[in-house]
N, C-alpha and C positions, 0 to 999 in steps of 0.2 A: 504494500500500500504506500502510495506516495502522495503527499499533500501538495497540491498545485498552487495554493494560495489561501490567504485568510482575508475575508471581506468584513470590514467593520460596518455595523448596522448604523445607517445615517439618521434613523428616526430619533426624534427628541424624547427626552425623558418626560413622562407626564408629571405635572406639578400639582400637589394637593396641599390644601390649607390645613396644617396640623400644628397649631402654636405650642402645644405641650410636648411635642416630639423633640428629643435631644438633637436630632439632625436638622431641625428647622433653621432656616436663615433668619435674619433680623426681622423680616416681615411675617414669619410664621409659616413659610412654605417649605415643603419637602419634595425633593426630586425622587420619584418612584422608579422602580425598574421598568425598562422598556421591553421586557420579555413577554412574548405572546405565548401563553401556556398551551393553547391549542396547536399552534405551529410546532412548538417543541415536542409535544406528545406525538404528533404525526411524524416528525422526523425520527423520533425514537422508535416508533413502530416500524418505520421503513428500514431503519438500520437493523432492527431485530430480525425482520424477515430476510434481509440480505445475508445476515450472519447464518441463519438457519439454512438457507439455500446453499451457501458456500460450504457449510458443514456437511450437508448431504453429498455434495460433489466430492469432498475429501473422503468420506466414508465409501462411496462407490469406487473411487480410484484405488483405495486401499484394498477393497474386496477384489477388484480386477487384478491387481498385482499379486495378491495372495493366490488367486485361482491360476494365474499364469505360472507362478512358482510351483504349484501343485502339479500342473500339467507337465512341466519340465522334469520334475522328479519322477513321474510315473512312466516316462519314456525309456 
């Protein structure tokens, strides 16, 4: 696996008025995370499916190699 690059998310952080929060600025506003949970869950599911598919390919390749070795031994 090779990383071709990293893209920074250009979207702004949502700002909420929370004057009691320790992270609030002088006006009482806090920058919240700009993470979209639905998008992240979809990406995680896709990565999991890709992993499972790749695992099956590896298992099948291992089985084929094992069968080839068995055939060579029996000759």
